[in-house]
LUMLUMGU-873499 format. One record per residue (C-alpha): residue number from 0; chain; x, y, z. Coordinates in steps of 0.02 Angstrom, whole numbers, plus 32768, in hexadecimal, padded with zeros to 4 digits. Example, Ala and Ser with C-alpha at 12.3 -4.5 7.8 and 13.67 -1.06 7.14 Angstrom:
2
<r><resi>0</resi><chain>A</chain><xx>8267</xx><yy>7F1F</yy><zz>8186</zz></r>
<r><resi>1</resi><chain>A</chain><xx>82AC</xx><yy>7FCB</yy><zz>8165</zz></r>
This chain:
80
<r><resi>0</resi><chain>A</chain><xx>262A</xx><yy>10AF</yy><zz>CC7D</zz></r>
<r><resi>1</resi><chain>A</chain><xx>25F5</xx><yy>1037</yy><zz>CD05</zz></r>
<r><resi>2</resi><chain>A</chain><xx>2696</xx><yy>1059</yy><zz>CD65</zz></r>
<r><resi>3</resi><chain>A</chain><xx>267A</xx><yy>1114</yy><zz>CD57</zz></r>
<r><resi>4</resi><chain>A</chain><xx>25CA</xx><yy>1101</yy><zz>CD9B</zz></r>
<r><resi>5</resi><chain>A</chain><xx>260A</xx><yy>1098</yy><zz>CE2E</zz></r>
<r><resi>6</resi><chain>A</chain><xx>268F</xx><yy>1119</yy><zz>CE57</zz></r>
<r><resi>7</resi><chain>A</chain><xx>2610</xx><yy>11A5</yy><zz>CE50</zz></r>
<r><resi>8</resi><chain>A</chain><xx>2599</xx><yy>1147</yy><zz>CEC4</zz></r>
<r><resi>9</resi><chain>A</chain><xx>2627</xx><yy>1123</yy><zz>CF3D</zz></r>
<r><resi>10</resi><chain>A</chain><xx>265C</xx><yy>11D9</yy><zz>CF3A</zz></r>
<r><resi>11</resi><chain>A</chain><xx>25A8</xx><yy>1212</yy><zz>CF4E</zz></r>
<r><resi>12</resi><chain>A</chain><xx>2591</xx><yy>11A2</yy><zz>CFE6</zz></r>
<r><resi>13</resi><chain>A</chain><xx>262C</xx><yy>11EC</yy><zz>D038</zz></r>
<r><resi>14</resi><chain>A</chain><xx>25EE</xx><yy>129D</yy><zz>D016</zz></r>
<r><resi>15</resi><chain>A</chain><xx>2538</xx><yy>1280</yy><zz>D040</zz></r>
<r><resi>16</resi><chain>A</chain><xx>2553</xx><yy>11FC</yy><zz>D0C5</zz></r>
<r><resi>17</resi><chain>A</chain><xx>252C</xx><yy>1144</yy><zz>D0C3</zz></r>
<r><resi>18</resi><chain>A</chain><xx>2497</xx><yy>115A</yy><zz>D138</zz></r>
<r><resi>19</resi><chain>A</chain><xx>243D</xx><yy>11D5</yy><zz>D0C5</zz></r>
<r><resi>20</resi><chain>A</chain><xx>23D0</xx><yy>11A5</yy><zz>D035</zz></r>
<r><resi>21</resi><chain>A</chain><xx>240E</xx><yy>11E5</yy><zz>CF8D</zz></r>
<r><resi>22</resi><chain>A</chain><xx>23A3</xx><yy>1270</yy><zz>CF48</zz></r>
<r><resi>23</resi><chain>A</chain><xx>235D</xx><yy>12A1</yy><zz>CFF1</zz></r>
<r><resi>24</resi><chain>A</chain><xx>23B1</xx><yy>133F</yy><zz>D036</zz></r>
<r><resi>25</resi><chain>A</chain><xx>23EA</xx><yy>133A</yy><zz>D0E9</zz></r>
<r><resi>26</resi><chain>A</chain><xx>23CF</xx><yy>13C4</yy><zz>D166</zz></r>
<r><resi>27</resi><chain>A</chain><xx>2484</xx><yy>13FC</yy><zz>D151</zz></r>
<r><resi>28</resi><chain>A</chain><xx>2468</xx><yy>141B</yy><zz>D097</zz></r>
<r><resi>29</resi><chain>A</chain><xx>23F9</xx><yy>14B0</yy><zz>D0C3</zz></r>
<r><resi>30</resi><chain>A</chain><xx>247A</xx><yy>1506</yy><zz>D132</zz></r>
<r><resi>31</resi><chain>A</chain><xx>24DD</xx><yy>1558</yy><zz>D0A4</zz></r>
<r><resi>32</resi><chain>A</chain><xx>243E</xx><yy>158B</yy><zz>D04B</zz></r>
<r><resi>33</resi><chain>A</chain><xx>23F9</xx><yy>15E0</yy><zz>D0E7</zz></r>
<r><resi>34</resi><chain>A</chain><xx>249E</xx><yy>1634</yy><zz>D115</zz></r>
<r><resi>35</resi><chain>A</chain><xx>24BF</xx><yy>1673</yy><zz>D065</zz></r>
<r><resi>36</resi><chain>A</chain><xx>240E</xx><yy>16B7</yy><zz>D057</zz></r>
<r><resi>37</resi><chain>A</chain><xx>2421</xx><yy>170D</yy><zz>D100</zz></r>
<r><resi>38</resi><chain>A</chain><xx>24CA</xx><yy>1753</yy><zz>D0CD</zz></r>
<r><resi>39</resi><chain>A</chain><xx>2484</xx><yy>1799</yy><zz>D02A</zz></r>
<r><resi>40</resi><chain>A</chain><xx>23F2</xx><yy>17EA</yy><zz>D086</zz></r>
<r><resi>41</resi><chain>A</chain><xx>2463</xx><yy>1838</yy><zz>D10B</zz></r>
<r><resi>42</resi><chain>A</chain><xx>24E3</xx><yy>1879</yy><zz>D08D</zz></r>
<r><resi>43</resi><chain>A</chain><xx>2459</xx><yy>18BA</yy><zz>D01C</zz></r>
<r><resi>44</resi><chain>A</chain><xx>2408</xx><yy>1917</yy><zz>D0AC</zz></r>
<r><resi>45</resi><chain>A</chain><xx>24AE</xx><yy>195F</yy><zz>D0E5</zz></r>
<r><resi>46</resi><chain>A</chain><xx>24DA</xx><yy>1997</yy><zz>D035</zz></r>
<r><resi>47</resi><chain>A</chain><xx>2431</xx><yy>19EB</yy><zz>D023</zz></r>
<r><resi>48</resi><chain>A</chain><xx>2445</xx><yy>1A4E</yy><zz>D0C4</zz></r>
<r><resi>49</resi><chain>A</chain><xx>24FB</xx><yy>1A79</yy><zz>D09D</zz></r>
<r><resi>50</resi><chain>A</chain><xx>24CB</xx><yy>1AC1</yy><zz>CFF4</zz></r>
<r><resi>51</resi><chain>A</chain><xx>2436</xx><yy>1B1C</yy><zz>D042</zz></r>
<r><resi>52</resi><chain>A</chain><xx>24A4</xx><yy>1B66</yy><zz>D0CC</zz></r>
<r><resi>53</resi><chain>A</chain><xx>2527</xx><yy>1BA5</yy><zz>D051</zz></r>
<r><resi>54</resi><chain>A</chain><xx>249F</xx><yy>1BEE</yy><zz>CFE2</zz></r>
<r><resi>55</resi><chain>A</chain><xx>2451</xx><yy>1C48</yy><zz>D077</zz></r>
<r><resi>56</resi><chain>A</chain><xx>24FB</xx><yy>1C8A</yy><zz>D0AF</zz></r>
<r><resi>57</resi><chain>A</chain><xx>2518</xx><yy>1CD0</yy><zz>D001</zz></r>
<r><resi>58</resi><chain>A</chain><xx>246F</xx><yy>1D26</yy><zz>D003</zz></r>
<r><resi>59</resi><chain>A</chain><xx>2491</xx><yy>1D6C</yy><zz>D0B0</zz></r>
<r><resi>60</resi><chain>A</chain><xx>253B</xx><yy>1DAF</yy><zz>D07A</zz></r>
<r><resi>61</resi><chain>A</chain><xx>24EF</xx><yy>1DFE</yy><zz>CFDE</zz></r>
<r><resi>62</resi><chain>A</chain><xx>2466</xx><yy>1E52</yy><zz>D045</zz></r>
<r><resi>63</resi><chain>A</chain><xx>24E4</xx><yy>1E90</yy><zz>D0C3</zz></r>
<r><resi>64</resi><chain>A</chain><xx>2551</xx><yy>1ED8</yy><zz>D038</zz></r>
<r><resi>65</resi><chain>A</chain><xx>24BC</xx><yy>1F32</yy><zz>CFEA</zz></r>
<r><resi>66</resi><chain>A</chain><xx>248A</xx><yy>1F79</yy><zz>D094</zz></r>
<r><resi>67</resi><chain>A</chain><xx>253C</xx><yy>1FB7</yy><zz>D0B3</zz></r>
<r><resi>68</resi><chain>A</chain><xx>2540</xx><yy>2004</yy><zz>D006</zz></r>
<r><resi>69</resi><chain>A</chain><xx>249A</xx><yy>205A</yy><zz>D027</zz></r>
<r><resi>70</resi><chain>A</chain><xx>24D9</xx><yy>209E</yy><zz>D0CE</zz></r>
<r><resi>71</resi><chain>A</chain><xx>2579</xx><yy>20E1</yy><zz>D080</zz></r>
<r><resi>72</resi><chain>A</chain><xx>2515</xx><yy>2136</yy><zz>CFF6</zz></r>
<r><resi>73</resi><chain>A</chain><xx>24A4</xx><yy>2186</yy><zz>D079</zz></r>
<r><resi>74</resi><chain>A</chain><xx>253B</xx><yy>21BF</yy><zz>D0DD</zz></r>
<r><resi>75</resi><chain>A</chain><xx>2589</xx><yy>220D</yy><zz>D041</zz></r>
<r><resi>76</resi><chain>A</chain><xx>24E7</xx><yy>2267</yy><zz>D018</zz></r>
<r><resi>77</resi><chain>A</chain><xx>24D9</xx><yy>22A8</yy><zz>D0CB</zz></r>
<r><resi>78</resi><chain>A</chain><xx>258C</xx><yy>22E8</yy><zz>D0CA</zz></r>
<r><resi>79</resi><chain>A</chain><xx>2570</xx><yy>2349</yy><zz>D027</zz></r>
């Protein structure tokens, strides 16, 4: 058990760095947290606007189809 603890501490010092105190996060530890948070916000915003755009395009197409149908019905009534 003691050997396992020594190996873990040695590995931890190589990962964390010998100059850093164990348990105290360095400035570089925050970089992935900030970038991942930013990435999630950007992708979430983009997904929201993509879904909104496709929904609006569908509404616009449906309105255009109903207008065309109304115009064709009026033209048929006028020709009769």
